[in-house]
PQR file with spaces between the fields and no chain letter, atoms N, CA, C, O and H, PARSE charges and radii, in Angstrom:
ATOM       1  N    MET     1       0.849   -1.185    0.000 -0.4000 1.5000
ATOM       2  CA   MET     1       0.000    0.000    0.000 -0.0000 2.0000
ATOM       3  C    MET     1       0.889    1.241    0.000  0.5500 1.7000
ATOM       4  O    MET     1       1.867    1.319    0.744 -0.5500 1.4000
ATOM       5  N    THR     2       0.542    2.195   -0.832 -0.4000 1.5000
ATOM       6  CA   THR     2       1.346    3.411   -0.933 -0.0000 2.0000
ATOM       7  C    THR     2       0.889    4.447    0.076  0.5500 1.7000
ATOM       8  O    THR     2      -0.225    4.389    0.597 -0.5500 1.4000
ATOM       9  H    THR     2      -0.252    2.132   -1.437  0.4000 1.0000
ATOM      10  N    GLU     3       1.773    5.391    0.339 -0.4000 1.5000
ATOM      11  CA   GLU     3       1.443    6.500    1.240 -0.0000 2.0000
ATOM      12  C    GLU     3       0.410    7.394    0.561  0.5500 1.7000
ATOM      13  O    GLU     3       0.473    7.592   -0.652 -0.5500 1.4000
ATOM      14  H    GLU     3       2.678    5.438   -0.084  0.4000 1.0000
ATOM      15  N    PRO     4      -0.541    7.937    1.324 -0.5600 1.5000
ATOM      16  CA   PRO     4      -1.501    8.851    0.705  0.2800 2.0000
ATOM      17  C    PRO     4      -0.815   10.157    0.301  0.5500 1.7000
ATOM      18  O    PRO     4       0.089   10.632    0.987 -0.5500 1.4000
ATOM      19  N    ARG     5      -1.247   10.717   -0.800 -0.4000 1.5000
ATOM      20  CA   ARG     5      -0.656   11.977   -1.258 -0.0000 2.0000
ATOM      21  C    ARG     5      -1.111   13.142   -0.388  0.5500 1.7000
ATOM      22  O    ARG     5      -0.331   14.054   -0.116 -0.5500 1.4000
ATOM      23  H    ARG     5      -1.982   10.331   -1.358  0.4000 1.0000
ATOM      24  N    LEU     6      -2.357   13.118    0.047 -0.4000 1.5000
ATOM      25  CA   LEU     6      -2.878   14.182    0.903 -0.0000 2.0000
ATOM      26  C    LEU     6      -2.718   13.787    2.360  0.5500 1.7000
ATOM      27  O    LEU     6      -3.059   12.673    2.756 -0.5500 1.4000
ATOM      28  H    LEU     6      -2.991   12.377   -0.174  0.4000 1.0000
ATOM      29  N    ILE     7      -2.199   14.707    3.149 -0.4000 1.5000
ATOM      30  CA   ILE     7      -1.949   14.418    4.556 -0.0000 2.0000
ATOM      31  C    ILE     7      -2.407   15.573    5.430  0.5500 1.7000
ATOM      32  O    ILE     7      -2.453   16.719    4.983 -0.5500 1.4000
ATOM      33  H    ILE     7      -1.922   15.613    2.827  0.4000 1.0000
ATOM      34  N    GLY     8      -2.746   15.268    6.677 -0.4000 1.5000
ATOM      35  CA   GLY     8      -3.170   16.281    7.628 -0.0000 2.0000
ATOM      36  C    GLY     8      -1.978   17.033    8.211  0.5500 1.7000
ATOM      37  O    GLY     8      -0.825   16.710    7.925 -0.5500 1.4000
ATOM      38  H    GLY     8      -2.709   14.337    7.040  0.4000 1.0000
ATOM      39  N    ARG     9      -2.271   18.040    9.034 -0.4000 1.5000
ATOM      40  CA   ARG     9      -1.236   18.889    9.617 -0.0000 2.0000
ATOM      41  C    ARG     9      -0.220   18.064   10.420  0.5500 1.7000
ATOM      42  O    ARG     9       0.987   18.265   10.280 -0.5500 1.4000
ATOM      43  H    ARG     9      -3.208   18.302    9.267  0.4000 1.0000
ATOM      44  N    LYS    10      -0.698   17.145   11.253 -0.4000 1.5000
ATOM      45  CA   LYS    10       0.196   16.339   12.082 -0.0000 2.0000
ATOM      46  C    LYS    10       1.140   15.514   11.207  0.5500 1.7000
ATOM      47  O    LYS    10       2.344   15.465   11.454 -0.5500 1.4000
ATOM      48  H    LYS    10      -1.678   16.981   11.367  0.4000 1.0000
ATOM      49  N    GLU    11       0.585   14.872   10.189 -0.4000 1.5000
ATOM      50  CA   GLU    11       1.397   14.060    9.293 -0.0000 2.0000
ATOM      51  C    GLU    11       2.348   14.927    8.467  0.5500 1.7000
ATOM      52  O    GLU    11       3.486   14.536    8.207 -0.5500 1.4000
ATOM      53  H    GLU    11      -0.393   14.912    9.988  0.4000 1.0000
ATOM      54  N    ALA    12       1.872   16.111    8.055 -0.4000 1.5000
ATOM      55  CA   ALA    12       2.709   17.020    7.267 -0.0000 2.0000
ATOM      56  C    ALA    12       3.902   17.489    8.102  0.5500 1.7000
ATOM      57  O    ALA    12       5.025   17.548    7.599 -0.5500 1.4000
ATOM      58  H    ALA    12       0.947   16.429    8.266  0.4000 1.0000
ATOM      59  N    ALA    13       3.667   17.821    9.366 -0.4000 1.5000
ATOM      60  CA   ALA    13       4.759   18.235   10.242 -0.0000 2.0000
ATOM      61  C    ALA    13       5.752   17.096   10.426  0.5500 1.7000
ATOM      62  O    ALA    13       6.963   17.305   10.352 -0.5500 1.4000
ATOM      63  H    ALA    13       2.755   17.773    9.775  0.4000 1.0000
ATOM      64  N    ALA    14       5.244   15.898   10.665 -0.4000 1.5000
ATOM      65  CA   ALA    14       6.121   14.736   10.830 -0.0000 2.0000
ATOM      66  C    ALA    14       6.893   14.464    9.543  0.5500 1.7000
ATOM      67  O    ALA    14       8.074   14.121    9.595 -0.5500 1.4000
ATOM      68  H    ALA    14       4.260   15.728   10.725  0.4000 1.0000
ATOM      69  N    TYR    15       6.248   14.610    8.399 -0.4000 1.5000
ATOM      70  CA   TYR    15       6.889   14.412    7.102 -0.0000 2.0000
ATOM      71  C    TYR    15       8.080   15.358    6.940  0.5500 1.7000
ATOM      72  O    TYR    15       9.111   14.987    6.379 -0.5500 1.4000
ATOM      73  H    TYR    15       5.288   14.889    8.357  0.4000 1.0000
ATOM      74  N    CYS    16       7.919   16.595    7.444 -0.4000 1.5000
ATOM      75  CA   CYS    16       8.999   17.586    7.367 -0.0000 2.0000
ATOM      76  C    CYS    16      10.007   17.436    8.495  0.5500 1.7000
ATOM      77  O    CYS    16      11.090   18.020    8.448 -0.5500 1.4000
ATOM      78  H    CYS    16       7.081   16.897    7.900  0.4000 1.0000
ATOM      79  N    GLY    17       9.652   16.649    9.517 -0.4000 1.5000
ATOM      80  CA   GLY    17      10.552   16.468   10.645 -0.0000 2.0000
ATOM      81  C    GLY    17      10.550   17.635   11.602  0.5500 1.7000
ATOM      82  O    GLY    17      11.554   17.911   12.259 -0.5500 1.4000
ATOM      83  H    GLY    17       8.773   16.174    9.556  0.4000 1.0000
ATOM      84  N    ILE    18       9.412   18.331   11.685 -0.4000 1.5000
ATOM      85  CA   ILE    18       9.290   19.495   12.558 -0.0000 2.0000
ATOM      86  C    ILE    18       8.044   19.363   13.429  0.5500 1.7000
ATOM      87  O    ILE    18       7.187   18.516   13.177 -0.5500 1.4000
ATOM      88  H    ILE    18       8.596   18.108   11.152  0.4000 1.0000
ATOM      89  N    ALA    19       7.952   20.202   14.448 -0.4000 1.5000
ATOM      90  CA   ALA    19       6.780   20.207   15.319 -0.0000 2.0000
ATOM      91  C    ALA    19       5.572   20.774   14.584  0.5500 1.7000
ATOM      92  O    ALA    19       5.719   21.543   13.634 -0.5500 1.4000
ATOM      93  H    ALA    19       8.648   20.890   14.653  0.4000 1.0000
ATOM      94  N    GLU    20       4.377   20.392   15.029 -0.4000 1.5000
ATOM      95  CA   GLU    20       3.153   20.924   14.411 -0.0000 2.0000
ATOM      96  C    GLU    20       3.106   22.437   14.502  0.5500 1.7000
ATOM      97  O    GLU    20       2.683   23.103   13.558 -0.5500 1.4000
ATOM      98  H    GLU    20       4.257   19.768   15.800  0.4000 1.0000
ATOM      99  N    SER    21       3.539   22.988   15.636 -0.4000 1.5000
ATOM     100  CA   SER    21       3.529   24.442   15.797 -0.0000 2.0000
ATOM     101  C    SER    21       4.471   25.110   14.801  0.5500 1.7000
ATOM     102  O    SER    21       4.164   26.179   14.274 -0.5500 1.4000
ATOM     103  H    SER    21       3.883   22.446   16.403  0.4000 1.0000
ATOM     104  N    THR    22       5.607   24.487   14.544 -0.4000 1.5000
ATOM     105  CA   THR    22       6.547   25.030   13.555 -0.0000 2.0000
ATOM     106  C    THR    22       5.949   24.937   12.166  0.5500 1.7000
ATOM     107  O    THR    22       6.086   25.867   11.371 -0.5500 1.4000
ATOM     108  H    THR    22       5.857   23.619   14.973  0.4000 1.0000
ATOM     109  N    PHE    23       5.289   23.830   11.862 -0.4000 1.5000
ATOM     110  CA   PHE    23       4.648   23.690   10.555 -0.0000 2.0000
ATOM     111  C    PHE    23       3.600   24.786   10.364  0.5500 1.7000
ATOM     112  O    PHE    23       3.517   25.394    9.297 -0.5500 1.4000
ATOM     113  H    PHE    23       5.179   23.074   12.507  0.4000 1.0000
ATOM     114  N    SER    24       2.800   25.034   11.404 -0.4000 1.5000
ATOM     115  CA   SER    24       1.784   26.089   11.319 -0.0000 2.0000
ATOM     116  C    SER    24       2.424   27.456   11.076  0.5500 1.7000
ATOM     117  O    SER    24       1.912   28.257   10.293 -0.5500 1.4000
ATOM     118  H    SER    24       2.868   24.540   12.270  0.4000 1.0000
ATOM     119  N    LEU    25       3.543   27.716   11.751 -0.4000 1.5000
ATOM     120  CA   LEU    25       4.260   28.979   11.554 -0.0000 2.0000
ATOM     121  C    LEU    25       4.781   29.071   10.128  0.5500 1.7000
ATOM     122  O    LEU    25       4.694   30.125    9.498 -0.5500 1.4000
ATOM     123  H    LEU    25       3.959   27.065   12.386  0.4000 1.0000
ATOM     124  N    TRP    26       5.320   27.974    9.621 -0.4000 1.5000
ATOM     125  CA   TRP    26       5.835   27.971    8.250 -0.0000 2.0000
ATOM     126  C    TRP    26       4.721   28.197    7.233  0.5500 1.7000
ATOM     127  O    TRP    26       4.936   28.860    6.219 -0.5500 1.4000
ATOM     128  H    TRP    26       5.391   27.118   10.133  0.4000 1.0000
ATOM     129  N    VAL    27       3.539   27.655    7.492 -0.4000 1.5000
ATOM     130  CA   VAL    27       2.402   27.902    6.596 -0.0000 2.0000
ATOM     131  C    VAL    27       2.023   29.381    6.651  0.5500 1.7000
ATOM     132  O    VAL    27       1.781   30.009    5.620 -0.5500 1.4000
ATOM     133  H    VAL    27       3.364   27.116    8.316  0.4000 1.0000
ATOM     134  N    ALA    28       1.974   29.931    7.869 -0.4000 1.5000
ATOM     135  CA   ALA    28       1.595   31.339    8.043 -0.0000 2.0000
ATOM     136  C    ALA    28       2.596   32.295    7.405  0.5500 1.7000
ATOM     137  O    ALA    28       2.224   33.386    6.973 -0.5500 1.4000
ATOM     138  H    ALA    28       2.170   29.422    8.707  0.4000 1.0000
ATOM     139  N    THR    29       3.867   31.890    7.345 -0.4000 1.5000
ATOM     140  CA   THR    29       4.912   32.745    6.774 -0.0000 2.0000
ATOM     141  C    THR    29       5.284   32.331    5.348  0.5500 1.7000
ATOM     142  O    THR    29       6.307   32.767    4.818 -0.5500 1.4000
ATOM     143  H    THR    29       4.169   31.004    7.696  0.4000 1.0000
ATOM     144  N    TYR    30       4.456   31.491    4.732 -0.4000 1.5000
ATOM     145  CA   TYR    30       4.585   31.090    3.329 -0.0000 2.0000
ATOM     146  C    TYR    30       5.818   30.242    3.034  0.5500 1.7000
ATOM     147  O    TYR    30       6.205   30.117    1.872 -0.5500 1.4000
ATOM     148  H    TYR    30       3.625   31.137    5.162  0.4000 1.0000
ATOM     149  N    LYS    31       6.446   29.656    4.052 -0.4000 1.5000
ATOM     150  CA   LYS    31       7.524   28.704    3.799 -0.0000 2.0000
ATOM     151  C    LYS    31       6.946   27.372    3.340  0.5500 1.7000
ATOM     152  O    LYS    31       7.599   26.616    2.621 -0.5500 1.4000
ATOM     153  H    LYS    31       6.132   29.758    4.996  0.4000 1.0000
ATOM     154  N    MET    32       5.723   27.093    3.758 -0.4000 1.5000
ATOM     155  CA   MET    32       5.004   25.893    3.349 -0.0000 2.0000
ATOM     156  C    MET    32       3.727   26.327    2.643  0.5500 1.7000
ATOM     157  O    MET    32       3.203   27.409    2.906 -0.5500 1.4000
ATOM     158  H    MET    32       5.192   27.708    4.341  0.4000 1.0000
ATOM     159  N    PRO    33       3.225   25.480    1.743 -0.5600 1.5000
ATOM     160  CA   PRO    33       1.990   25.826    1.040  0.2800 2.0000
ATOM     161  C    PRO    33       0.797   25.766    1.995  0.5500 1.7000
ATOM     162  O    PRO    33       0.854   25.094    3.026 -0.5500 1.4000
ATOM     163  N    PRO    34      -0.274   26.465    1.650 -0.5600 1.5000
ATOM     164  CA   PRO    34      -1.491   26.347    2.459  0.2800 2.0000
ATOM     165  C    PRO    34      -2.146   24.987    2.206  0.5500 1.7000
ATOM     166  O    PRO    34      -1.789   24.272    1.270 -0.5500 1.4000
ATOM     167  N    CYS    35      -3.099   24.654    3.051 -0.4000 1.5000
ATOM     168  CA   CYS    35      -3.847   23.419    2.805 -0.0000 2.0000
ATOM     169  C    CYS    35      -4.677   23.591    1.538  0.5500 1.7000
ATOM     170  O    CYS    35      -4.915   24.712    1.088 -0.5500 1.4000
ATOM     171  H    CYS    35      -3.389   25.235    3.811  0.4000 1.0000
ATOM     172  N    ILE    36      -5.107   22.487    0.977 -0.4000 1.5000
ATOM     173  CA   ILE    36      -5.936   22.519   -0.221 -0.0000 2.0000
ATOM     174  C    ILE    36      -7.271   23.178    0.143  0.5500 1.7000
ATOM     175  O    ILE    36      -7.901   22.786    1.126 -0.5500 1.4000
ATOM     176  H    ILE    36      -4.914   21.577    1.343  0.4000 1.0000
ATOM     177  N    PRO    37      -7.703   24.162   -0.627 -0.5600 1.5000
ATOM     178  CA   PRO    37      -8.950   24.864   -0.300  0.2800 2.0000
ATOM     179  C    PRO    37     -10.110   23.899   -0.056  0.5500 1.7000
ATOM     180  O    PRO    37     -10.329   22.954   -0.813 -0.5500 1.4000
ATOM     181  N    GLY    38     -10.838   24.167    1.016 -0.4000 1.5000
ATOM     182  CA   GLY    38     -11.993   23.357    1.365 -0.0000 2.0000
ATOM     183  C    GLY    38     -11.648   22.098    2.135  0.5500 1.7000
ATOM     184  O    GLY    38     -12.526   21.291    2.439 -0.5500 1.4000
ATOM     185  H    GLY    38     -10.660   24.936    1.631  0.4000 1.0000
ATOM     186  N    THR    39     -10.363   21.926    2.455 -0.4000 1.5000
ATOM     187  CA   THR    39      -9.930   20.746    3.203 -0.0000 2.0000
ATOM     188  C    THR    39      -8.984   21.179    4.319  0.5500 1.7000
ATOM     189  O    THR    39      -8.662   22.358    4.460 -0.5500 1.4000
ATOM     190  H    THR    39      -9.650   22.582    2.208  0.4000 1.0000
ATOM     191  N    ARG    40      -8.560   20.228    5.084 -0.4000 1.5000
ATOM     192  CA   ARG    40      -7.496   20.433    6.060 -0.0000 2.0000
ATOM     193  C    ARG    40      -6.357   19.473    5.729  0.5500 1.7000
ATOM     194  O    ARG    40      -5.735   18.878    6.609 -0.5500 1.4000
ATOM     195  H    ARG    40      -8.822   19.270    4.969  0.4000 1.0000
ATOM     196  N    LYS    41      -6.111   19.350    4.441 -0.4000 1.5000
ATOM     197  CA   LYS    41      -5.105   18.421    3.930 -0.0000 2.0000
ATOM     198  C    LYS    41      -4.070   19.161    3.091  0.5500 1.7000
ATOM     199  O    LYS    41      -4.381   20.137    2.407 -0.5500 1.4000
ATOM     200  H    LYS    41      -6.616   19.834    3.726  0.4000 1.0000
ATOM     201  N    TRP    42      -2.832   18.673    3.159 -0.4000 1.5000
ATOM     202  CA   TRP    42      -1.732   19.207    2.373 -0.0000 2.0000
ATOM     203  C    TRP    42      -1.299   18.168    1.355  0.5500 1.7000
ATOM     204  O    TRP    42      -1.376   16.965    1.604 -0.5500 1.4000
ATOM     205  H    TRP    42      -2.579   17.881    3.714  0.4000 1.0000
ATOM     206  N    ASP    43      -0.846   18.644    0.216 -0.4000 1.5000
ATOM     207  CA   ASP    43      -0.351   17.792   -0.857 -0.0000 2.0000
ATOM     208  C    ASP    43       1.144   17.563   -0.624  0.5500 1.7000
ATOM     209  O    ASP    43       1.912   18.521   -0.528 -0.5500 1.4000
ATOM     210  H    ASP    43      -0.783   19.621    0.014  0.4000 1.0000
ATOM     211  N    ARG    44       1.555   16.301   -0.533 -0.4000 1.5000
ATOM     212  CA   ARG    44       2.976   15.986   -0.320 -0.0000 2.0000
ATOM     213  C    ARG    44       3.859   16.612   -1.400  0.5500 1.7000
ATOM     214  O    ARG    44       4.952   17.098   -1.109 -0.5500 1.4000
ATOM     215  H    ARG    44       0.931   15.524   -0.611  0.4000 1.0000
ATOM     216  N    ARG    45       3.391   16.600   -2.627 -0.4000 1.5000
ATOM     217  CA   ARG    45       4.200   17.153   -3.718 -0.0000 2.0000
ATOM     218  C    ARG    45       4.385   18.655   -3.566  0.5500 1.7000
ATOM     219  O    ARG    45       5.451   19.184   -3.881 -0.5500 1.4000
ATOM     220  H    ARG    45       2.503   16.205   -2.864  0.4000 1.0000
ATOM     221  N    ALA    46       3.355   19.345   -3.084 -0.4000 1.5000
ATOM     222  CA   ALA    46       3.480   20.787   -2.850 -0.0000 2.0000
ATOM     223  C    ALA    46       4.465   21.053   -1.716  0.5500 1.7000
ATOM     224  O    ALA    46       5.243   22.005   -1.773 -0.5500 1.4000
ATOM     225  H    ALA    46       2.489   18.915   -2.828  0.4000 1.0000
ATOM     226  N    ILE    47       4.430   20.214   -0.690 -0.4000 1.5000
ATOM     227  CA   ILE    47       5.391   20.337    0.414 -0.0000 2.0000
ATOM     228  C    ILE    47       6.800   20.085   -0.109  0.5500 1.7000
ATOM     229  O    ILE    47       7.726   20.832    0.208 -0.5500 1.4000
ATOM     230  H    ILE    47       3.798   19.440   -0.643  0.4000 1.0000
ATOM     231  N    ASP    48       6.963   19.035   -0.909 -0.4000 1.5000
ATOM     232  CA   ASP    48       8.276   18.740   -1.487 -0.0000 2.0000
ATOM     233  C    ASP    48       8.784   19.912   -2.316  0.5500 1.7000
ATOM     234  O    ASP    48       9.960   20.269   -2.232 -0.5500 1.4000
ATOM     235  H    ASP    48       6.211   18.429   -1.167  0.4000 1.0000
ATOM     236  N    ALA    49       7.911   20.512   -3.115 -0.4000 1.5000
ATOM     237  CA   ALA    49       8.308   21.635   -3.966 -0.0000 2.0000
ATOM     238  C    ALA    49       8.769   22.820   -3.122  0.5500 1.7000
ATOM     239  O    ALA    49       9.765   23.463   -3.453 -0.5500 1.4000
ATOM     240  H    ALA    49       6.956   20.222   -3.183  0.4000 1.0000
ATOM     241  N    LYS    50       8.053   23.113   -2.034 -0.4000 1.5000
ATOM     242  CA   LYS    50       8.455   24.228   -1.165 -0.0000 2.0000
ATOM     243  C    LYS    50       9.762   23.913   -0.458  0.5500 1.7000
ATOM     244  O    LYS    50      10.608   24.795   -0.309 -0.5500 1.4000
ATOM     245  H    LYS    50       7.244   22.590   -1.766  0.4000 1.0000
ATOM     246  N    LEU    51       9.945   22.674   -0.019 -0.4000 1.5000
ATOM     247  CA   LEU    51      11.204   22.300    0.624 -0.0000 2.0000
ATOM     248  C    LEU    51      12.359   22.415   -0.367  0.5500 1.7000
ATOM     249  O    LEU    51      13.437   22.890   -0.008 -0.5500 1.4000
ATOM     250  H    LEU    51       9.257   21.958   -0.140  0.4000 1.0000
ATOM     251  N    ASP    52      12.143   21.985   -1.607 -0.4000 1.5000
ATOM     252  CA   ASP    52      13.175   22.131   -2.635 -0.0000 2.0000
ATOM     253  C    ASP    52      13.508   23.607   -2.839  0.5500 1.7000
ATOM     254  O    ASP    52      14.675   23.979   -2.963 -0.5500 1.4000
ATOM     255  H    ASP    52      11.268   21.599   -1.898  0.4000 1.0000
ATOM     256  N    GLU    53      12.480   24.435   -2.874 -0.4000 1.5000
ATOM     257  CA   GLU    53      12.667   25.871   -3.100 -0.0000 2.0000
ATOM     258  C    GLU    53      13.478   26.511   -1.970  0.5500 1.7000
ATOM     259  O    GLU    53      14.442   27.230   -2.230 -0.5500 1.4000
ATOM     260  H    GLU    53      11.532   24.133   -2.774  0.4000 1.0000
ATOM     261  N    ILE    54      13.092   26.253   -0.725 -0.4000 1.5000
ATOM     262  CA   ILE    54      13.797   26.902    0.386 -0.0000 2.0000
ATOM     263  C    ILE    54      15.179   26.289    0.620  0.5500 1.7000
ATOM     264  O    ILE    54      16.031   26.901    1.264 -0.5500 1.4000
ATOM     265  H    ILE    54      12.309   25.668   -0.514  0.4000 1.0000
ATOM     266  N    SER    55      15.396   25.095    0.102 -0.4000 1.5000
ATOM     267  CA   SER    55      16.705   24.460    0.215 -0.0000 2.0000
ATOM     268  C    SER    55      17.631   24.852   -0.932  0.5500 1.7000
ATOM     269  O    SER    55      18.814   24.513   -0.928 -0.5500 1.4000
ATOM     270  H    SER    55      14.703   24.598   -0.421  0.4000 1.0000
ATOM     271  N    GLY    56      17.084   25.571   -1.916 -0.4000 1.5000
ATOM     272  CA   GLY    56      17.885   25.975   -3.060 -0.0000 2.0000
ATOM     273  C    GLY    56      18.064   24.879   -4.094  0.5500 1.7000
ATOM     274  O    GLY    56      18.985   24.943   -4.908 -0.5500 1.4000
ATOM     275  H    GLY    56      16.123   25.847   -1.919  0.4000 1.0000
ATOM     276  N    LEU    57      17.206   23.883   -4.077 -0.4000 1.5000
ATOM     277  CA   LEU    57      17.328   22.765   -5.021 -0.0000 2.0000
ATOM     278  C    LEU    57      16.616   23.008   -6.338  0.5500 1.7000
ATOM     279  O    LEU    57      16.827   22.267   -7.298 -0.5500 1.4000
ATOM     280  H    LEU    57      16.457   23.830   -3.416  0.4000 1.0000
ATOM     281  N    THR    58      15.777   24.030   -6.401 -0.4000 1.5000
ATOM     282  CA   THR    58      15.108   24.359   -7.648 -0.0000 2.0000
ATOM     283  C    THR    58      15.462   25.779   -8.027  0.5500 1.7000
ATOM     284  O    THR    58      15.595   26.636   -7.153 -0.5500 1.4000
ATOM     285  H    THR    58      15.605   24.632   -5.621  0.4000 1.0000
ATOM     286  N    PRO    59      15.616   26.043   -9.304 -0.5600 1.5000
ATOM     287  CA   PRO    59      15.935   27.408   -9.711  0.2800 2.0000
ATOM     288  C    PRO    59      14.751   28.330   -9.445  0.5500 1.7000
ATOM     289  O    PRO    59      13.600   27.966   -9.681 -0.5500 1.4000
ATOM     290  N    GLY    60      15.046   29.509   -8.960 -0.4000 1.5000
ATOM     291  CA   GLY    60      14.006   30.508   -8.753 -0.0000 2.0000
ATOM     292  C    GLY    60      13.704   31.195  -10.060  0.5500 1.7000
ATOM     293  O    GLY    60      13.700   30.565  -11.117 -0.5500 1.4000
ATOM     294  H    GLY    60      15.982   29.805   -8.768  0.4000 1.0000
ATOM     295  N    ASP    61      13.454   32.473   -9.991 -0.4000 1.5000
ATOM     296  CA   ASP    61      13.230   33.243  -11.205 -0.0000 2.0000
ATOM     297  C    ASP    61      14.482   33.173  -12.060  0.5500 1.7000
ATOM     298  O    ASP    61      15.600   33.095  -11.552 -0.5500 1.4000
ATOM     299  H    ASP    61      13.458   32.985   -9.132  0.4000 1.0000
ATOM     300  N    GLU    62      14.275   33.202  -13.355 -0.4000 1.5000
ATOM     301  CA   GLU    62      15.420   33.164  -14.245 -0.0000 2.0000
ATOM     302  C    GLU    62      16.293   34.378  -14.008  0.5500 1.7000
ATOM     303  O    GLU    62      15.808   35.480  -13.755 -0.5500 1.4000
ATOM     304  H    GLU    62      13.366   33.266  -13.769  0.4000 1.0000
ATOM     305  N    GLU    63      17.581   34.151  -14.096 -0.4000 1.5000
ATOM     306  CA   GLU    63      18.525   35.239  -13.910 -0.0000 2.0000
ATOM     307  C    GLU    63      18.418   36.201  -15.087  0.5500 1.7000
ATOM     308  O    GLU    63      18.285   35.788  -16.239 -0.5500 1.4000
ATOM     309  H    GLU    63      17.975   33.256  -14.302  0.4000 1.0000
ATOM     310  N    ASP    64      18.480   37.481  -14.774 -0.4000 1.5000
ATOM     311  CA   ASP    64      18.466   38.514  -15.794 -0.0000 2.0000
ATOM     312  C    ASP    64      19.682   38.319  -16.705  0.5500 1.7000
ATOM     313  O    ASP    64      20.788   38.111  -16.207 -0.5500 1.4000
ATOM     314  H    ASP    64      18.589   37.817  -13.838  0.4000 1.0000
ATOM     315  N    PRO    65      19.496   38.383  -18.037 -0.5600 1.5000
ATOM     316  CA   PRO    65      20.634   38.155  -18.943  0.2800 2.0000
ATOM     317  C    PRO    65      21.803   39.110  -18.690  0.5500 1.7000
ATOM     318  O    PRO    65      22.962   38.707  -18.783 -0.5500 1.4000
ATOM     319  N    TYR    66      21.507   40.358  -18.375 -0.4000 1.5000
ATOM     320  CA   TYR    66      22.586   41.316  -18.093 -0.0000 2.0000
ATOM     321  C    TYR    66      23.345   40.910  -16.834  0.5500 1.7000
ATOM     322  O    TYR    66      24.575   40.953  -16.813 -0.5500 1.4000
ATOM     323  H    TYR    66      20.565   40.685  -18.300  0.4000 1.0000
ATOM     324  N    ASP    67      22.613   40.512  -15.772 -0.4000 1.5000
ATOM     325  CA   ASP    67      23.273   40.073  -14.542 -0.0000 2.0000
ATOM     326  C    ASP    67      24.139   38.841  -14.790  0.5500 1.7000
ATOM     327  O    ASP    67      25.235   38.729  -14.242 -0.5500 1.4000
ATOM     328  H    ASP    67      21.614   40.477  -15.790  0.4000 1.0000
ATOM     329  N    ARG    68      23.650   37.919  -15.613 -0.4000 1.5000
ATOM     330  CA   ARG    68      24.427   36.734  -15.944 -0.0000 2.0000
ATOM     331  C    ARG    68      25.701   37.128  -16.694  0.5500 1.7000
ATOM     332  O    ARG    68      26.784   36.625  -16.397 -0.5500 1.4000
ATOM     333  H    ARG    68      22.759   38.010  -16.058  0.4000 1.0000
ATOM     334  N    TRP    69      25.559   38.039  -17.675 -0.4000 1.5000
ATOM     335  CA   TRP    69      26.717   38.492  -18.432 -0.0000 2.0000
ATOM     336  C    TRP    69      27.733   39.149  -17.504  0.5500 1.7000
ATOM     337  O    TRP    69      28.933   38.899  -17.617 -0.5500 1.4000
ATOM     338  H    TRP    69      24.679   38.447  -17.916  0.4000 1.0000
ATOM     339  N    MET    70      27.252   39.996  -16.578 -0.4000 1.5000
ATOM     340  CA   MET    70      28.152   40.666  -15.637 -0.0000 2.0000
ATOM     341  C    MET    70      28.861   39.655  -14.740  0.5500 1.7000
ATOM     342  O    MET    70      30.052   39.794  -14.462 -0.5500 1.4000
ATOM     343  H    MET    70      26.278   40.199  -16.486  0.4000 1.0000
ATOM     344  N    ARG    71      28.137   38.653  -14.295 -0.4000 1.5000
ATOM     345  CA   ARG    71      28.733   37.629  -13.419 -0.0000 2.0000
ATOM     346  C    ARG    71      29.810   36.859  -14.192  0.5500 1.7000
ATOM     347  O    ARG    71      30.868   36.551  -13.644 -0.5500 1.4000
ATOM     348  H    ARG    71      27.170   38.540  -14.521  0.4000 1.0000
ATOM     349  N    GLU    72      29.544   36.554  -15.440 -0.4000 1.5000
ATOM     350  CA   GLU    72      30.480   35.754  -16.228 -0.0000 2.0000
ATOM     351  C    GLU    72      31.612   36.551  -16.822  0.5500 1.7000
ATOM     352  O    GLU    72      32.696   36.009  -17.036 -0.5500 1.4000
ATOM     353  H    GLU    72      28.684   36.804  -15.886  0.4000 1.0000
ATOM     354  N    ASN    73      31.392   37.838  -17.097 -0.4000 1.5000
ATOM     355  CA   ASN    73      32.378   38.640  -17.818 -0.0000 2.0000
ATOM     356  C    ASN    73      32.883   39.843  -17.048  0.5500 1.7000
ATOM     357  O    ASN    73      33.809   40.523  -17.489 -0.5500 1.4000
ATOM     358  H    ASN    73      30.511   38.278  -16.923  0.4000 1.0000
ATOM     359  N    GLY    74      32.283   40.107  -15.908 -0.4000 1.5000
ATOM     360  CA   GLY    74      32.690   41.286  -15.135 -0.0000 2.0000
ATOM     361  C    GLY    74      34.094   41.150  -14.594  0.5500 1.7000
ATOM     362  O    GLY    74      34.663   40.060  -14.547 -0.5500 1.4000
ATOM     363  H    GLY    74      31.530   39.554  -15.550  0.4000 1.0000
ATOM     364  N    ASP    75      34.637   42.276  -14.188 -0.4000 1.5000
ATOM     365  CA   ASP    75      36.018   42.282  -13.654 -0.0000 2.0000
ATOM     366  C    ASP    75      36.114   41.620  -12.320  0.5500 1.7000
ATOM     367  O    ASP    75      37.200   41.545  -11.745 -0.5500 1.4000
ATOM     368  H    ASP    75      34.175   43.162  -14.226  0.4000 1.0000
């Protein structure tokens, strides 16, 4: 049997390895995604995406071409 994709706050906090209160704070400060509208469930993939983002594992906004040129060619 596979793990459910949608999980409650307690399971989401445990999945992240943090306390429920910390998970709630992270949701309030946009470090974690909100629950799915109309539910009290979080999507594991959305949590994974936010963790990747805050860990620097996914590229953010594309770098400005001028900034890239300056980084590569600047003095």
